C-alpha positions as a printed Julia matrix, in Angstrom:
408×3 Matrix{Float64}:
  -7.35   -2.46    2.49
  -6.32   -1.95   -1.44
  -9.08   -4.17   -3.01
 -11.6    -2.04   -0.95
 -10.2     1.27   -2.64
 -10.46   -0.29   -5.9
 -14.32   -1.11   -5.41
 -14.99    2.5    -4.05
 -13.49    4.13   -7.18
 -14.32    1.37   -9.43
 -18.06    2.11   -8.29
 -17.15    5.78   -8.32
 -16.26    5.63  -12.13
 -19.05    2.72  -13.0
 -16.31    0.82  -13.44
 -18.5    -2.2   -16.18
 -18.33   -5.31  -14.91
 -16.72   -7.13  -17.64
 -13.3    -5.08  -17.2
 -13.65   -4.58  -13.01
 -12.15   -7.9   -12.28
  -9.59   -8.36  -15.44
  -8.39   -4.38  -13.69
  -8.14   -5.68  -10.28
  -6.4    -9.32   -9.85
  -3.04   -9.84  -10.49
  -1.8   -11.18  -13.79
   1.19  -13.46  -11.94
   1.97  -14.08   -8.2
   5.15  -15.94   -7.57
   6.31  -17.48   -4.41
   9.85  -18.91   -4.15
  11.81  -20.55   -1.78
  15.9   -19.13   -1.41
  18.23  -21.7     0.65
  21.74  -19.37    1.37
  24.33  -20.4     3.2
  25.57  -18.04    6.34
  29.14  -17.38    7.11
  28.82  -19.99   10.09
  28.11  -23.0     7.34
  24.87  -23.54    7.94
  21.94  -23.11    5.39
  18.14  -21.14    6.46
  15.45  -21.03    3.54
  13.99  -17.79    3.42
  10.76  -17.01    1.56
  10.5   -14.54   -1.61
   7.59  -12.93   -3.48
   7.15  -11.73   -6.73
   3.12   -9.61   -7.76
   3.12   -8.97  -11.25
  -0.47   -7.1   -11.42
  -0.9    -5.27  -15.06
   1.24   -6.31  -18.04
  -1.35   -4.79  -19.93
   0.73   -0.92  -20.31
   4.32   -1.62  -20.29
   6.34   -3.96  -18.28
   5.66   -4.1   -14.86
   7.29   -2.1   -12.18
   7.91   -2.06   -8.56
  10.44   -2.48   -5.74
  11.65   -5.23   -3.94
  11.71   -4.97   -0.38
  13.66   -7.22    2.37
  11.43   -6.94    5.35
  10.87   -9.96    8.51
   6.48   -8.15    8.47
   6.8    -9.37    4.49
   3.64  -11.04    3.34
   2.07  -11.96    0.05
  -0.86  -10.01    0.69
   1.02   -7.16    1.11
   3.67   -7.73   -2.07
  -0.03   -8.15   -3.84
  -1.82   -4.89   -2.18
   1.57   -2.77   -3.23
   1.52   -4.04   -6.51
  -1.37   -2.96   -7.24
  -0.87    0.39   -5.61
   1.83    0.57   -8.29
  -0.35   -0.26  -11.44
  -2.33    2.71  -10.3
   0.86    4.8    -9.2
   2.46    4.37  -13.54
  -0.91    4.99  -14.95
  -1.33    8.32  -12.97
   1.76    9.5   -14.02
   1.6     8.21  -17.9
   4.29    6.62  -18.1
   4.55    3.25  -20.16
   4.52    0.5   -16.95
   2.02   -2.15  -15.06
   2.4    -2.49  -11.2
   4.35   -5.18   -9.32
   6.15   -5.52   -6.43
   8.43   -8.3    -4.76
   9.23   -9.04   -1.38
  11.98  -11.24    0.7
  10.73  -12.13    4.85
  14.14  -11.21    6.21
  15.22   -8.84    8.87
  18.2    -7.22    6.57
  19.69   -6.05   10.22
  20.55   -9.64   11.1
  22.57  -10.94    8.04
  26.49   -9.69    7.22
  27.06   -8.43    3.95
  28.14  -11.58    2.26
  24.7   -13.25    3.7
  22.72  -10.43    2.03
  25.09  -10.69   -1.35
  23.97  -14.39   -1.34
  20.24  -13.95   -0.83
  19.81  -10.64   -3.35
  21.43  -13.17   -6.08
  19.53  -15.73   -4.85
  16.33  -13.92   -5.7
  17.26  -12.71   -8.96
  18.42  -16.27   -9.79
  14.54  -17.61   -9.02
  13.14  -14.54  -10.8
  15.25  -14.63  -14.38
  12.55  -16.79  -16.09
   9.74  -13.76  -15.07
  11.98  -10.0   -15.42
  13.71   -8.3   -18.23
  13.65   -4.73  -19.68
  10.83   -5.63  -21.34
   8.95   -7.76  -19.22
   9.34   -6.64  -15.1
  11.53   -3.97  -13.85
  12.11   -4.45  -10.13
  13.31   -1.38   -8.22
  14.57   -0.89   -4.38
  12.22   -0.15   -1.92
  12.04   -1.12    2.07
  15.04   -2.86    3.08
  16.64   -2.59   -0.18
  19.11   -0.09   -1.76
  21.4     0.37   -4.69
  23.81   -1.92   -3.66
  21.43   -4.81   -3.91
  20.32   -3.53   -7.01
  23.94   -4.15   -8.22
  24.09   -7.46   -7.33
  20.84   -8.21   -8.56
  21.92   -6.73  -11.95
  25.05   -8.26  -12.79
  23.06  -11.66  -11.33
  20.42  -11.06  -13.98
  23.39  -10.2   -16.97
  25.66  -13.32  -16.52
  22.6   -15.2   -16.92
  21.94  -13.84  -19.94
  25.59  -13.35  -21.2
  25.59   -9.55  -21.25
  25.34   -6.68  -19.53
  21.9    -5.67  -18.93
  21.43   -2.52  -16.87
  17.76   -1.96  -17.43
  16.65   -4.96  -15.25
  16.23   -3.35  -12.58
  16.77    0.77  -11.82
  17.87    2.08   -8.52
  21.42    1.22   -9.33
  24.58    2.82   -8.37
  25.86    5.55  -10.78
  28.99    3.34  -12.17
  26.36    0.96  -13.23
  23.98    2.98  -15.15
  21.98    4.81  -12.48
  20.61    7.54  -12.96
  21.39   11.48  -11.8
  18.77   11.83   -8.72
  17.19    8.79   -8.6
  18.0     8.22   -5.14
  16.71   11.43   -3.58
  13.76   11.28   -6.42
  10.89   10.2    -3.88
  11.96   12.74   -1.31
  12.46   15.48   -3.71
   9.08   14.79   -5.7
   7.43   14.39   -2.08
   8.5    18.6    -1.21
   7.68   19.53   -4.48
   4.47   18.84   -3.97
   4.09   19.47   -0.11
   5.58   23.24   -1.89
   2.97   23.17   -4.63
   0.34   22.76   -2.3
   0.77   24.72    0.84
   1.5    27.69   -2.14
  -2.12   26.53   -2.91
  -3.77   26.88    0.55
  -2.08   30.16    1.27
   0.9    28.56    3.18
   4.35   30.61    2.96
   7.08   27.19    3.22
   8.87   29.44    5.42
   6.54   29.51    7.94
   5.62   25.68    7.64
   6.91   23.2    10.24
   7.07   19.53    9.05
   6.85   16.39   11.08
   7.9    13.25   10.01
   7.41    9.52   10.34
  10.64    7.42    9.0
  14.48    8.97    8.44
  14.94    6.01    5.93
  15.54    7.27    2.04
  12.69    8.31    1.33
  12.58   10.42    4.96
  15.83   11.66    5.13
  15.46   13.06    1.85
  12.29   15.12    2.44
  13.48   16.46    5.38
  16.46   17.36    2.94
  15.02   18.9     0.3
  12.21   20.43    2.48
  14.37   22.24    4.92
  16.63   23.36    0.97
  12.7    25.37    0.37
  13.25   26.91    4.37
  10.25   24.35    6.33
  11.25   23.71    9.69
  11.44   20.68   10.38
  10.36   19.8    13.97
  10.42   16.08   14.3
  11.97   13.38   12.81
  12.08    9.34   13.7
  12.93    5.64   12.71
  12.39    2.22   14.4
  14.33    3.3    17.38
  11.93    6.34   18.32
  11.81    9.87   17.57
  13.44   13.27   17.85
  11.37   16.59   19.04
  12.97   20.22   18.34
  10.15   23.13   18.55
  13.36   25.51   16.63
  14.17   23.12   14.42
  16.5    19.9    13.8
  19.65   20.16   11.96
  19.06   17.82    9.6
  22.54   17.38    8.12
  23.55   16.46   11.55
  21.04   13.71   12.33
  21.87   12.26    8.9
  25.68   12.32    9.7
  24.77   11.04   13.38
  22.45    8.02   11.66
  25.01    7.39    8.77
  27.59    5.89   11.71
  25.2     4.77   14.26
  22.51    3.54   11.87
  19.61    4.76   14.73
  18.11    8.16   15.38
  18.31    6.64   19.21
  20.28    9.39   21.77
  20.68   11.2    18.87
  20.85   14.79   20.87
  19.37   17.56   18.03
  16.13   17.54   20.57
  14.01   15.72   22.91
  12.98   11.7    22.3
   9.03   11.49   21.09
   7.33    8.09   20.14
   6.91    7.83   16.8
   2.76    8.0    17.87
   3.23   10.59   19.48
   5.25   12.52   16.41
   2.06   11.17   14.58
  -0.38   13.96   16.83
   1.75   16.61   16.86
   0.33   20.49   16.31
   2.36   20.87   12.65
   1.82   22.48    9.39
   2.37   18.82    7.36
   2.87   15.75    8.62
   4.41   13.19    6.1
   4.07    9.53    7.18
   7.05    7.65    5.11
   7.26    4.41    7.26
   5.47    1.37    6.44
   2.1     1.3     5.74
  -1.18    1.57    7.93
   0.6     3.84   10.43
  -2.58    6.49   10.72
  -5.86    4.52   11.61
  -9.09    5.44   13.27
  -7.91    6.13   16.92
  -5.25    8.87   16.15
  -6.65   10.5    13.2
  -9.48   12.21   15.12
  -6.09   13.23   17.0
  -3.95   14.54   13.99
  -3.46   18.05   14.55
  -1.65   19.05   10.66
  -2.88   21.07    7.96
  -1.65   18.98    5.2
  -0.74   15.47    5.4
   1.61   14.11    2.62
   1.33   10.02    2.68
   4.86    9.93    1.48
   4.92    6.07    2.71
   2.85    3.65    0.47
  -0.87    3.0     2.21
  -0.1     4.75    5.02
  -3.67    5.96    6.34
  -6.34    3.04    6.8
  -9.8     3.25    5.14
 -11.42    4.02    8.37
  -8.87    6.52    8.86
  -9.45    8.18    5.67
 -13.34    8.04    6.38
 -12.44    9.86    9.62
 -10.53   12.81    8.11
 -13.04   13.15    4.73
 -15.39   13.92    7.8
 -12.84   16.53    9.47
 -12.56   18.86    6.17
  -9.78   20.63    7.82
  -6.85   18.35    6.83
  -5.96   18.04    3.29
  -4.23   15.72    1.44
  -1.72   14.48   -0.79
  -2.42   10.6    -1.58
   0.19    8.09   -1.8
  -0.05    7.48   -5.47
   0.47   10.56   -6.36
   3.24   11.66   -3.21
   5.93    9.38   -3.6
   5.17    8.67   -7.38
   8.34   10.75   -7.88
  10.88    7.76   -7.05
   8.94    5.24  -10.36
   9.23    8.61  -12.66
  12.7     8.54  -12.49
  13.2     5.04  -12.47
  11.64    5.3   -15.56
  14.28    8.06  -16.52
  16.83    5.41  -15.58
  15.57    2.78  -17.5
  15.27    4.95  -20.85
  18.74    5.65  -20.17
  19.97    2.44  -20.19
  17.6     1.61  -23.31
  19.61    4.01  -25.3
  22.56    4.72  -23.35
  22.18    7.68  -23.47
  23.01    9.65  -19.49
  21.23   12.87  -18.92
  22.88   15.1   -15.63
  20.75   15.91  -12.56
  18.75   19.59  -13.37
  17.5    17.39  -16.46
  16.03   14.81  -14.39
  14.76   16.93  -12.12
  13.02   19.79  -14.23
  11.45   16.52  -16.21
  10.51   14.91  -13.01
   8.59   18.2   -11.41
   7.32   18.81  -14.88
   5.39   15.13  -14.71
   4.83   15.98  -11.22
   2.68   19.32  -12.4
   0.6    17.81  -14.99
  -0.6    14.59  -12.57
  -0.99   17.39   -9.95
  -3.35   19.34  -11.98
  -5.46   16.29  -13.29
  -6.22   14.94  -10.13
  -7.36   17.95   -9.13
  -9.3    18.73  -12.03
 -10.53   15.22  -11.12
 -11.33   16.14   -7.59
 -13.32   19.77   -9.0
 -15.31   18.04  -11.6
 -17.17   15.11   -9.48
 -16.7    16.57   -6.03
 -14.87   13.39   -5.1
 -11.26   13.26   -2.25
  -8.12   13.83   -3.85
  -7.34   10.06   -3.03
 -10.95    9.07   -4.8
 -10.08   11.32   -7.74
  -6.17    9.69   -7.97
  -7.4     6.17   -8.1
 -10.01    6.61  -10.49
  -7.57    8.62  -13.18
  -5.02    5.26  -12.92
  -7.83    2.87  -12.21
  -9.52    4.04  -15.66
  -6.77    4.63  -17.78
  -5.25    0.73  -16.96
  -9.04   -0.78  -17.51
  -8.84    1.43  -20.59
  -6.08    0.1   -22.11
  -7.31   -3.69  -21.47
 -10.44   -2.52  -23.24
  -8.69   -1.54  -26.39
  -6.51   -4.52  -26.1
  -9.32   -7.21  -25.85
  -9.26  -10.4   -24.87
  -7.04  -13.14  -25.93
  -8.73  -16.37  -26.62
C-alpha cells in the first residue's frame, strides 16, 4: 500500500528514475531475537524489528509498537510514511519504525520491562540522539520509553534523554507530548471545518480507537464544542446521539481497561461505527479499516486519519470518485505527535524546557504552515489532498538525496 502510494506520487511529480529507488527503499532493516525470562521461570523468544527508511535529512524518527500482528512489511511501510510525514512538516528527520510481535496485555509488568530493555539492548549500536530516535506507538507508552532510555544510558555510561521521545516528564519528557497527536488531529479538524463553513459546535464526531490518540482527540474536540457521538476500542463501541461524556468514559477505561459494558450509550460494533452518519469520522486505531467494502457507505463529511494508513488504496479511489467527503490524510493529520517529539528532542539536547502553552503554540504554527502548503499543492496541480501531501514530503526527501550526491 505504501509502495503504491509512493509510485503514484513519484509519477505525479515526474521523479527521475536515478533518484526514485534511492528515495523509496529503506536504508536499513534489522530483525532481532529477544529472549525473555518469564515470571514462571520459562524463557520465550520474541521477534523484533527496526526499519530505518531515510537518514539523508537527519536522524531517523519513529515509534516502536508492541502488537501480536506486527510484520516486517508493516514496520517498513510505517517507516516510509514517517519519512514523508517528517519531511512534510519540515522536521530535520528521516523516517523509522520499530515493532515486536507480542500481545503486551499477556505480559506481567516485569516481563514487559525485560522485553523493553532487551529490545533496546539489541538496538544500542543502531540508535542514538543523532542516529535514530524511537518513540511510543501502539502498545507502548512513556513508561516503556523510560526503561529504554535507562538501558541506553547504562550502556553509554551517562544519562542520554535524547535517545528516545515520549518519556515521562521526570526523565526529560516534554509538556504536551502525551496529548500532542490527538490535539493536532483536533486542531486540524477545527481548521478544515472552518474552511467548510461548518461551526464546530454543530459538528458530530465518531472516533474508532480509544487509545492515546483517539481519547486525546475526543478530549480536544469536546473542548472545542463538538459532540462526540461514538467511540470504540478492541472490545467494541458505544453510540449515543446525544453525546458521550468523555471524562466519564476515560475514568471507566482507566479502571476497566476496556470500553466494554460502559453505560454511556448503546453498544455498537467497530464496523458499524465507521458507517454512522456524522460530521467527522476519525479512524484512530490500526491501518486498513476503511476498505472498498465500506467506503461507499461512509456518511461523514470530513474523514480525519488519526491512525497511520487507515484507508486502503481501493477505498481512496472510491472516496475520490464520490467527491462528497473531505480528507485530512494521515501524513498531515496525525503529525502532531512527531512534531512534539521533535520539541522534546530539542529540549533534551539543550537542557532547556518549555511550558505547555509554548509547546502547543509552536505545534499549531507548524500544523498551520503544513496545511497551507498541502492545500496550495492540491490547488496548483489539481491533486487529491493525500497526493498533495505525499508529493510535498517525497519531493523534499528526493531533493535532499540529490543535493548530497551518491557516496562512492
